[in-house]
Structure formats: C-alpha cells, structure tokens
LUMSE-567136 format. One record per residue (C-alpha): residue number from 1; x, y, z. Coordinates in Angstrom, 1 decimal. Last residue first. Example, Ala and Ser with C-alpha at 12.3 -4.5 7.8 and 13.67 -1.06 7.14 Angstrom:
2
SITE    i       x       y       z
SITE    2    13.7    -1.1     7.1
SITE    1    12.3    -4.5     7.8
END
This chain:
468
SITE    i       x       y       z
SITE  468   -20.3    -9.4    17.3
SITE  467   -22.9    -8.6    14.7
SITE  466   -23.0    -5.0    16.0
SITE  465   -19.4    -4.3    15.1
SITE  464   -16.8    -3.6    17.9
SITE  463   -15.2    -0.2    17.5
SITE  462   -14.5     1.9    14.5
SITE  461   -11.8    -0.5    13.3
SITE  460   -11.7    -3.7    15.5
SITE  459   -13.7    -6.6    14.1
SITE  458   -14.1    -5.5    10.5
SITE  457   -10.5    -4.4    10.3
SITE  456    -9.3    -7.7    11.7
SITE  455   -11.2    -9.5     9.0
SITE  454    -9.8    -7.3     6.2
SITE  453    -6.3    -7.7     7.7
SITE  452    -6.6   -11.4     7.5
SITE  451    -7.8   -11.3     4.0
SITE  450    -5.0    -9.0     2.9
SITE  449    -2.4   -11.5     4.3
SITE  448    -4.1   -14.3     2.3
SITE  447    -3.8   -12.1    -0.8
SITE  446    -0.1   -11.7    -0.1
SITE  445     0.3   -15.5     0.0
SITE  444    -1.8   -15.8    -3.2
SITE  443     0.4   -13.1    -4.9
SITE  442     3.5   -15.3    -4.2
SITE  441     1.7   -18.3    -5.6
SITE  440     1.2   -16.5    -8.9
SITE  439     4.7   -15.2    -9.1
SITE  438     6.5   -18.5    -8.3
SITE  437     7.1   -20.6    -5.2
SITE  436    10.8   -20.0    -4.3
SITE  435    12.0   -17.1    -6.4
SITE  434     8.6   -15.2    -6.2
SITE  433     8.5   -15.9    -2.5
SITE  432    11.9   -14.4    -1.7
SITE  431    11.5   -11.4    -4.0
SITE  430     8.1   -10.6    -2.7
SITE  429     9.0   -10.9     0.9
SITE  428    12.1    -8.8     0.6
SITE  427    10.4    -6.3    -1.6
SITE  426     7.5    -5.9     0.8
SITE  425     9.4    -6.0     4.1
SITE  424    11.2    -2.7     3.7
SITE  423     8.2    -0.7     2.6
SITE  422     6.2    -2.3     5.3
SITE  421     8.8    -1.4     8.0
SITE  420     8.8     2.2     6.7
SITE  419     5.0     2.3     7.1
SITE  418     5.3     1.0    10.7
SITE  417     8.0     3.5    11.7
SITE  416     6.2     6.4    10.0
SITE  415     2.9     5.4    11.8
SITE  414     4.8     5.4    15.1
SITE  413     6.0     8.9    14.3
SITE  412     2.5     9.8    13.3
SITE  411     1.2     8.9    16.7
SITE  410     4.1    10.8    18.4
SITE  409     3.2    13.8    16.3
SITE  408    -0.5    13.5    17.4
SITE  407     0.1    13.1    21.2
SITE  406    -1.9    16.1    22.3
SITE  405    -1.1    19.8    21.8
SITE  404    -2.0    21.2    25.2
SITE  403    -1.0    18.3    27.5
SITE  402    -1.8    14.6    27.2
SITE  401    -2.8    13.9    30.8
SITE  400    -4.6    17.2    31.7
SITE  399    -6.2    17.0    28.3
SITE  398    -7.9    13.7    29.1
SITE  397   -11.3    13.7    27.4
SITE  396   -10.4    15.5    24.2
SITE  395    -7.0    13.7    24.0
SITE  394    -8.4    10.2    24.4
SITE  393   -11.0    10.6    21.7
SITE  392    -8.7    12.5    19.4
SITE  391    -6.1     9.7    19.8
SITE  390    -8.6     7.1    18.7
SITE  389   -10.0     9.2    15.8
SITE  388    -6.4    10.0    14.6
SITE  387    -5.5     6.3    14.4
SITE  386    -8.8     5.6    12.5
SITE  385    -8.0     8.5    10.1
SITE  384    -4.4     7.5     9.5
SITE  383    -5.3     3.8     8.9
SITE  382    -8.4     4.4     6.8
SITE  381    -6.8     6.7     4.3
SITE  380    -5.1     4.7     1.5
SITE  379    -7.1     1.4     1.8
SITE  378    -9.7     2.3    -0.8
SITE  377    -7.3     3.6    -3.5
SITE  376    -5.1     0.5    -3.1
SITE  375    -8.2    -1.7    -3.9
SITE  374    -8.9     0.2    -7.1
SITE  373    -5.2    -0.1    -8.1
SITE  372    -5.4    -3.9    -7.8
SITE  371    -8.1    -3.8   -10.4
SITE  370    -5.8    -1.7   -12.6
SITE  369    -3.2    -4.5   -12.4
SITE  368    -5.7    -7.0   -13.5
SITE  367    -6.6    -4.8   -16.5
SITE  366    -3.0    -4.2   -17.4
SITE  365    -2.1    -7.9   -17.3
SITE  364    -5.1    -8.7   -19.6
SITE  363    -3.9    -6.0   -22.1
SITE  362    -0.4    -7.4   -22.0
SITE  361    -1.8   -10.8   -22.7
SITE  360    -3.7    -9.6   -25.7
SITE  359    -0.8    -7.6   -27.1
SITE  358     1.7   -10.4   -27.2
SITE  357     2.5   -13.5   -25.1
SITE  356     3.8   -14.9   -21.9
SITE  355     0.8   -15.5   -19.6
SITE  354    -1.6   -13.3   -17.6
SITE  353    -3.8   -15.3   -15.2
SITE  352    -1.7   -15.5   -12.1
SITE  351    -2.4   -11.8   -11.4
SITE  350    -6.0   -12.9   -10.7
SITE  349    -5.0   -14.0    -7.2
SITE  348    -4.1   -10.4    -6.4
SITE  347    -7.4    -9.0    -7.5
SITE  346    -9.3   -11.8    -5.8
SITE  345    -7.8   -10.8    -2.4
SITE  344    -7.4    -7.1    -3.1
SITE  343   -11.2    -6.5    -2.9
SITE  342   -11.3    -7.9     0.6
SITE  341    -8.5    -5.4     1.5
SITE  340   -10.5    -2.5     0.2
SITE  339   -13.9    -3.8     1.5
SITE  338   -12.7    -4.1     5.1
SITE  337   -10.6    -0.9     5.0
SITE  336   -13.2     1.3     3.3
SITE  335   -16.1     0.0     5.4
SITE  334   -14.2     0.4     8.7
SITE  333   -12.7     3.9     8.3
SITE  332   -15.8     5.9     9.1
SITE  331   -18.9     6.6     7.1
SITE  330   -18.6    10.2     6.0
SITE  329   -14.9    10.9     6.5
SITE  328   -14.1     7.5     5.1
SITE  327   -16.4     8.1     2.1
SITE  326   -14.6    11.4     1.4
SITE  325   -11.2     9.6     1.6
SITE  324   -12.5     6.9    -0.9
SITE  323   -13.3     9.6    -3.4
SITE  322    -9.9    11.4    -2.8
SITE  321    -8.1     8.1    -3.4
SITE  320   -10.1     6.9    -6.4
SITE  319    -8.6     9.1    -9.0
SITE  318    -5.0     8.7    -8.1
SITE  317    -5.3     5.1    -7.0
SITE  316    -7.2     4.3   -10.2
SITE  315    -4.5     6.0   -12.2
SITE  314    -1.5     4.5   -10.3
SITE  313    -2.0     0.8   -11.0
SITE  312    -2.9     1.1   -14.7
SITE  311     0.0     3.6   -15.1
SITE  310     2.6     1.3   -13.4
SITE  309     2.8    -0.7   -16.7
SITE  308     4.5     2.3   -18.3
SITE  307     7.6     1.6   -16.1
SITE  306     7.9    -1.9   -17.6
SITE  305     8.0    -0.2   -21.1
SITE  304    10.9     2.0   -19.9
SITE  303    12.8    -0.7   -18.1
SITE  302    12.8    -3.1   -21.0
SITE  301     9.9    -5.5   -21.6
SITE  300    10.4    -9.1   -22.6
SITE  299     6.7    -9.8   -22.3
SITE  298     6.4   -12.4   -19.6
SITE  297     9.8   -12.2   -17.8
SITE  296    10.4    -8.6   -18.4
SITE  295     6.9    -7.7   -17.3
SITE  294     7.3    -9.9   -14.2
SITE  293    10.5    -8.2   -13.3
SITE  292     9.0    -4.7   -13.7
SITE  291     5.8    -5.5   -11.8
SITE  290     7.6    -7.4    -9.0
SITE  289     9.4    -4.9    -6.8
SITE  288     7.1    -1.9    -7.0
SITE  287     4.1    -4.1    -6.7
SITE  286     5.5    -5.5    -3.5
SITE  285     6.4    -2.0    -2.3
SITE  284     2.9    -0.8    -2.6
SITE  283     1.4    -4.0    -1.0
SITE  282     3.8    -3.9     2.0
SITE  281     3.1    -0.2     2.5
SITE  280    -0.7    -0.9     2.7
SITE  279    -0.1    -3.9     4.9
SITE  278     1.9    -1.8     7.4
SITE  277    -0.7     1.0     7.4
SITE  276    -3.5    -1.5     8.0
SITE  275    -1.5    -3.0    10.8
SITE  274    -1.1     0.5    12.3
SITE  273    -4.9     0.8    12.3
SITE  272    -5.1    -2.7    13.9
SITE  271    -3.0    -1.5    16.8
SITE  270    -5.0     1.8    17.2
SITE  269    -8.3    -0.1    17.3
SITE  268    -6.8    -2.5    19.8
SITE  267    -6.5     0.3    22.4
SITE  266    -3.4    -0.2    24.6
SITE  265    -1.6     1.9    22.1
SITE  264    -3.3     5.0    23.4
SITE  263    -1.5     4.6    26.7
SITE  262     1.8     4.4    24.8
SITE  261     1.0     7.7    23.1
SITE  260     1.5     9.3    26.5
SITE  259     5.3     9.2    26.4
SITE  258     6.4    10.9    29.6
SITE  257     3.1    10.0    31.3
SITE  256     3.7     6.3    30.3
SITE  255     7.1     6.3    32.0
SITE  254     5.4     7.9    35.1
SITE  253     2.9     5.1    35.6
SITE  252    -0.7     5.6    34.5
SITE  251    -3.3     6.5    37.2
SITE  250    -6.5     4.7    36.4
SITE  249    -9.7     6.4    35.1
SITE  248    -8.6     7.5    31.7
SITE  247   -11.8     8.7    30.0
SITE  246   -12.3     7.4    26.5
SITE  245   -15.3     5.3    27.6
SITE  244   -17.1     8.3    29.0
SITE  243   -17.2     9.9    25.5
SITE  242   -19.1     7.0    24.0
SITE  241   -17.2     5.1    21.4
SITE  240   -18.0     4.6    17.7
SITE  239   -16.4     7.1    15.4
SITE  238   -13.7     8.5    17.8
SITE  237   -16.1    10.8    19.5
SITE  236   -19.7     9.8    18.7
SITE  235   -21.5    11.8    16.0
SITE  234   -24.0    14.4    17.2
SITE  233   -27.6    13.5    16.4
SITE  232   -28.7    12.9    20.0
SITE  231   -27.5    16.3    21.1
SITE  230   -24.3    17.8    22.6
SITE  229   -24.3    21.5    23.5
SITE  228   -22.0    23.5    21.3
SITE  227   -19.2    25.8    22.6
SITE  226   -16.7    22.9    23.3
SITE  225   -17.3    21.4    19.9
SITE  224   -16.6    24.7    18.2
SITE  223   -13.4    25.2    20.1
SITE  222   -12.1    21.8    19.2
SITE  221   -13.0    22.3    15.5
SITE  220   -11.1    25.6    15.6
SITE  219    -8.0    23.9    17.0
SITE  218    -8.3    21.1    14.4
SITE  217    -8.4    23.7    11.6
SITE  216   -11.5    24.7     9.8
SITE  215   -11.9    24.2     6.1
SITE  214   -13.5    26.7     3.7
SITE  213   -10.9    29.4     4.0
SITE  212   -11.6    33.1     3.8
SITE  211    -8.5    34.0     5.9
SITE  210   -10.2    36.9     7.6
SITE  209    -7.3    38.6     9.2
SITE  208    -6.7    38.7    12.9
SITE  207    -2.9    38.6    12.5
SITE  206    -2.6    35.9    15.3
SITE  205    -4.8    33.6    13.3
SITE  204    -2.0    33.1    10.7
SITE  203     0.2    31.5    13.3
SITE  202    -2.5    29.0    14.3
SITE  201    -3.2    28.2    10.7
SITE  200     0.5    27.5     9.9
SITE  199     2.2    29.8     7.4
SITE  198     3.8    28.0     4.5
SITE  197     6.5    29.7     2.4
SITE  196     9.6    27.9     3.6
SITE  195     8.0    24.5     3.1
SITE  194     6.9    25.5    -0.5
SITE  193    10.3    26.9    -1.4
SITE  192    12.1    23.9     0.0
SITE  191    10.0    21.3    -1.9
SITE  190    10.5    23.1    -5.2
SITE  189    14.2    23.1    -4.7
SITE  188    14.3    19.5    -3.6
SITE  187    12.4    18.5    -6.7
SITE  186    15.0    20.3    -8.9
SITE  185    17.9    18.7    -6.9
SITE  184    16.5    15.2    -7.4
SITE  183    15.8    15.6   -11.1
SITE  182    19.3    16.8   -11.6
SITE  181    20.5    13.8    -9.5
SITE  180    19.3    11.3   -12.1
SITE  179    20.4    13.3   -15.1
SITE  178    23.9    13.7   -13.8
SITE  177    24.3    10.1   -12.9
SITE  176    24.1     8.9   -16.5
SITE  175    22.0    10.0   -19.5
SITE  174    20.2     7.0   -21.1
SITE  173    20.8     4.2   -18.6
SITE  172    20.8     6.4   -15.5
SITE  171    17.7     8.1   -16.7
SITE  170    15.9     4.8   -17.3
SITE  169    16.9     3.2   -14.0
SITE  168    15.8     6.3   -12.0
SITE  167    12.6     6.4   -13.9
SITE  166    11.9     2.8   -13.1
SITE  165    12.7     3.3    -9.4
SITE  164    10.6     6.5    -9.3
SITE  163     7.4     5.0   -10.7
SITE  162     5.8     3.3    -7.7
SITE  161     6.8     5.5    -4.8
SITE  160     6.6     8.7    -6.7
SITE  159     3.2     7.9    -8.3
SITE  158     1.9     6.7    -4.9
SITE  157     2.6    10.3    -3.7
SITE  156    -0.5    11.6    -5.5
SITE  155    -3.0     9.0    -4.5
SITE  154    -1.6     9.2    -0.9
SITE  153    -2.1    13.0    -0.9
SITE  152    -5.8    12.9    -2.1
SITE  151    -6.8    10.1     0.2
SITE  150    -5.1    11.7     3.2
SITE  149    -6.9    15.0     2.6
SITE  148   -10.2    13.2     2.0
SITE  147    -9.9    11.2     5.2
SITE  146    -8.6    14.1     7.4
SITE  145   -11.7    16.3     7.0
SITE  144   -13.4    15.6    10.4
SITE  143   -10.1    15.1    12.2
SITE  142    -9.0    18.7    11.6
SITE  141    -7.9    20.2     8.3
SITE  140    -4.8    22.2     9.2
SITE  139    -3.6    20.7    12.5
SITE  138    -4.2    17.3    11.1
SITE  137    -2.0    18.1     8.1
SITE  136     0.7    19.5    10.3
SITE  135     0.7    16.3    12.3
SITE  134     1.0    14.4     9.0
SITE  133     3.9    16.5     7.8
SITE  132     5.8    16.4    11.2
SITE  131     5.9    12.6    11.5
SITE  130     6.1    11.8     7.8
SITE  129     8.7    14.5     7.0
SITE  128    10.7    13.9    10.1
SITE  127    11.0    10.1     9.8
SITE  126    11.8    10.4     6.1
SITE  125    14.6    13.0     6.8
SITE  124    16.1    10.6     9.4
SITE  123    16.1     7.8     6.8
SITE  122    17.8    10.0     4.2
SITE  121    20.4    11.0     6.8
SITE  120    21.1     7.3     7.4
SITE  119    21.4     6.8     3.6
SITE  118    23.9     9.6     3.3
SITE  117    25.9     8.3     6.3
SITE  116    26.0     4.9     4.6
SITE  115    27.2     6.5     1.3
SITE  114    29.9     8.4     3.1
SITE  113    31.2     5.2     4.8
SITE  112    31.2     3.3     1.5
SITE  111    33.6     5.8     0.0
SITE  110    33.5     8.2    -3.0
SITE  109    30.4    10.3    -2.2
SITE  108    29.5    12.9    -4.8
SITE  107    25.9    12.2    -5.7
SITE  106    25.0    10.1    -2.6
SITE  105    26.6    12.8    -0.4
SITE  104    24.7    15.6    -2.2
SITE  103    21.4    13.7    -1.8
SITE  102    22.0    13.0     1.9
SITE  101    22.7    16.7     2.5
SITE  100    19.5    17.7     0.7
SITE   99    17.5    15.1     2.7
SITE   98    18.9    16.4     6.0
SITE   97    18.0    20.0     5.0
SITE   96    14.5    18.7     4.2
SITE   95    14.1    17.4     7.7
SITE   94    15.2    20.8     9.0
SITE   93    12.4    22.5     7.1
SITE   92     9.7    20.3     8.7
SITE   91    11.4    20.9    12.1
SITE   90    11.0    24.6    11.6
SITE   89     7.5    24.5    10.2
SITE   88     5.7    22.6    12.9
SITE   87     5.1    25.3    15.5
SITE   86     4.7    25.4    19.3
SITE   85     7.2    22.6    19.9
SITE   84     6.6    19.9    22.5
SITE   83     4.6    17.6    20.2
SITE   82     7.3    17.9    17.5
SITE   81    10.1    16.9    19.9
SITE   80     8.3    13.7    20.9
SITE   79     7.3    12.8    17.3
SITE   78    10.8    13.4    16.0
SITE   77    12.3    11.4    18.9
SITE   76    10.0     8.5    18.1
SITE   75    10.6     8.5    14.3
SITE   74    14.4     8.6    14.4
SITE   73    15.0     4.9    15.2
SITE   72    12.6     3.6    12.5
SITE   71    13.9     6.0     9.8
SITE   70    17.5     5.3    10.7
SITE   69    16.9     1.5    10.5
SITE   68    15.1     1.7     7.2
SITE   67    17.8     3.9     5.6
SITE   66    20.7     1.8     7.0
SITE   65    18.9    -1.4     5.9
SITE   64    18.8    -0.2     2.3
SITE   63    22.5     0.6     2.4
SITE   62    23.3    -2.8     4.0
SITE   61    21.3    -4.5     1.3
SITE   60    23.3    -2.7    -1.4
SITE   59    26.5    -3.7     0.4
SITE   58    25.5    -7.4     0.5
SITE   57    24.5    -7.3    -3.2
SITE   56    27.6    -5.6    -4.3
SITE   55    30.0    -8.0    -2.5
SITE   54    30.7   -10.5    -5.3
SITE   53    31.0    -7.7    -7.9
SITE   52    33.9    -6.2    -5.9
SITE   51    33.2    -2.7    -4.5
SITE   50    35.0     0.0    -6.6
SITE   49    33.4     3.0    -4.7
SITE   48    32.6     4.9    -7.9
SITE   47    31.8     2.4   -10.6
SITE   46    30.7    -0.7    -8.5
SITE   45    29.1     0.9    -5.5
SITE   44    27.5     3.6    -7.6
SITE   43    26.3     1.0   -10.1
SITE   42    24.7    -1.1    -7.3
SITE   41    23.0     2.0    -5.9
SITE   40    21.5     3.0    -9.3
SITE   39    18.1     1.2    -8.8
SITE   38    17.6     2.6    -5.3
SITE   37    18.3     6.2    -6.0
SITE   36    15.0     7.2    -7.7
SITE   35    12.9     5.1    -5.2
SITE   34    14.1     7.0    -2.1
SITE   33    14.0    10.3    -4.0
SITE   32    10.4     9.7    -5.0
SITE   31     9.3     8.5    -1.5
SITE   30    10.7    11.6     0.2
SITE   29     9.8    14.1    -2.5
SITE   28     6.2    12.8    -2.6
SITE   27     5.9    13.1     1.2
SITE   26     7.1    16.7     1.0
SITE   25     5.0    17.5    -2.1
SITE   24     1.9    16.2    -0.3
SITE   23     2.7    18.3     2.8
SITE   22     3.1    21.4     0.7
SITE   21    -0.1    20.6    -1.3
SITE   20    -2.0    20.2     2.0
SITE   19    -0.6    23.5     3.2
SITE   18    -1.5    25.3    -0.1
SITE   17    -5.0    23.8    -0.2
SITE   16    -5.7    24.7     3.4
SITE   15    -4.7    28.4     2.9
SITE   14    -2.0    29.8     5.2
SITE   13     0.3    30.8     2.3
SITE   12    -2.6    32.0     0.2
SITE   11    -4.2    34.2     2.9
SITE   10    -0.8    35.5     4.1
SITE    9     0.3    36.6     0.6
SITE    8     2.9    39.0     2.2
SITE    7     3.2    38.6     5.9
SITE    6     0.7    40.5     8.1
SITE    5     1.9    43.7     9.8
SITE    4     2.3    43.3    13.5
SITE    3    -0.7    43.3    15.8
SITE    2    -1.0    46.1    18.3
SITE    1    -1.8    45.4    22.0
END
C-alpha cells in the first residue's frame, strides 16, 4: 500500500522540541490570559456594565467562581473524550477556539450574562488545554522523560501565572483596555499557529520517514519494553512496585470499567500525587495574591515595581525546573517532593523577616522570595510524573481493562481539576489569613501545610519507604 506524500516540514513539526514548545505555549496562554484579565474585571464591571460599587466585589467573585466551576466540571468529559479519540490535535485546537471566543466576549461584552459566559468558556478551555496538552506531552516523550519535560514547561508557564496580573494592571492603567486585549490576541495567534502545525508522533510514523529525534514516544517505549527480556537491573514499573502488584485480580463493577481511572484512584500514591499538585497551585496563587500587596504595604511600591518583585521568584523556578525534572526522571518523584516541600517550610517562615524600609529591606525581601522560588522549582514535576508512573503500571499490566490508549487523558483531567482548585483556594486562603492574622502568620500556616505534604510524600510517593 502506497504512503501519501509527507506534509511539509514533517520532521520539524513532529519533533519532540516543537511539540513540547507547543504544549508549553498552550499552558502559558491559558494561565497568562487568566491572570491578565483578573485585575481589570472590577473596572470592566464598573465602567462597561455599570455595576454599583457596592456589588463589584460580589460580581467579581462570581466571575472567578464561574471560571473555576467550568474548569472543574469540564475536565472529566475532556479526559474521557480524549482517551477515545485517535488523535489529540483536534480537541487541542477546539480548546483554543473556546478561549478566543471568551477573550472576544470579555473585550466587547456589555452585560453581566455575556461576561459570565465568557468566563465559563475560559474555564472550559483551561480544562481542555491541561487535559489534552499533558496527554499529548506523555504521548510524545514517554514516561521515562516526562520529569524534565514537565520541569521545563512549569518553569516557563510560572512566568505567565505570576506576572500576568501585574502586567494586566499596568497596561490598563497606562494604555487602557485596548493594550490589554492586544497582548491577549497576539498570544492567541501564536498559540493557534503552533497548535495547527503540530504533527503527533504516531501520525508522523505513518509516513515511514526517519524523524531523527532523540526522544522516543510512549508507544515506542512500550514496544521496546515488550521486545526486551527483563533482567535484574531493569527499573521497576511505576518506580517502586513489582509488576505482579499492578495486576487487577478482582472484577471491577461496570461503572468503574466505564471510567477506569477510578480504579487507579484507589492507590494512595495517586491520591498523594494529586495533593502535591493541589499544594503546588496553592503556593503559586498565594504568592500571586500577596507579593504585590505586601510590597505596597512595606515599601510603597506601585504595580510596576511590585511586578518586578516576581523576578526573584520566577528566575530560580525557570532555571531549576528542568534540573529538578532530570533528577525526578533519574531518582523518582519522592526526593524532589519531600525536599522541595520541606525547603518551603523555613523559606515561607523567613518571609516574616522583611520590614518596612529602604533598599536593605527590599534586598532582604528579594532574597527570601528567591529561596521560595528554589522550592517551587523542586515541586514542579513530581506530581505529574508520579501520577503517570501509577497509571503506567496499571495500564501495562491490564490493557484489556484500560483499552488501547490507557486512562492518561482522564488522569490529566483530574489533575486539571485539582490544580484549578488550588489556584482558586490560594488567593482566598491568603487574603483571609493575611487580613485576620497578618502576613507572617499567614505564611506560617502555609508552611505547616507544606510540611504535611512533605511527610505524606515521603510515606506514599514511589511506594512505601524502607524505613517504614
């Protein structure tokens, strides 16, 4: 049977680096546009929709809740549909269409109903991009290289999540709505081009062309593992469990067969992996909500100067993320999660040291913020990698139960729900605690949460430790 002519630039469009970059831009766009719009929502409500001043806070909260609710509710269907489709590109593109529609409605909407619909569409897009994007990433690099890929992407997208609210506020203050939404449309354009151009590895293989890529896909890794005889030096499936222990021996009920990820959730490793993702998102959004307000309180900074204070947080995250990811791929998720959250405990407590003052106190604040960035770099990839290990173990040993593609998109749908919940809780928790017990004590509470997650990571991630 003849093979059709390969698409133009097939090698580049199906290369691992291009697909990773596309997924990274997709996740970056989602978080960046979310953060870009948030600081101008009150002004949209007041200036364009004519909401009374006394009701702006409640309507703003409703719009934030609409996004979070839509993201949580849309994630499971997105995961189920993605696992039943032969290709990821089409739903990945449709998610961007929803985000474009949301952005246009936020830009031009004149009623509260239109704005709510826009935020719902934005939430749906977030569910799709995180679910499909991470599944596409696993398809591309395989479980063995997932840590470094996740570490690189999370270091990059953290810039969008942390800096976008400040940038949105500055642009609105200096140039109005037009400048804010111009940035949004430009980013959407770049994102669309990259999503349209990608060619998935399994599609590229059909053209029987040497792709000259240095990273094997998940399917190729599966084929290699089946062709090789196991020996004493081979790593255990799932980073710590014998193959026989992944075998499903009981007969699950029909409702579990229809949504097989539910069986995986009976494993405490997967539950704790999701807790790690939740705490990571909570930390990110807590910094997002409190660094600008604390900078204003201590140093009298305006929005632009406060935005610059995110640099000490983002730079260690950006540099350390890929390094931490490589270590996760080599040693497993447990050390990075345990040490990363343990590191955050003193780093968060030290944030009570900076006081109101001049250059010296600003320097101290930047140093402590940078220390927190180191911890964030360490915890960026363990959750996704551990969750993928668990699903990989079950899938490889029970393919008749999970089907041909496995439950990976369903897994990342759950991860999207959990991460969205963390992004929602962080600002609410930080704002409430900061107002009631002060900034230093607020960080002490968050530090205690990190300590709990560190201990749970030691006990459960990668399997039961030898000391227990």
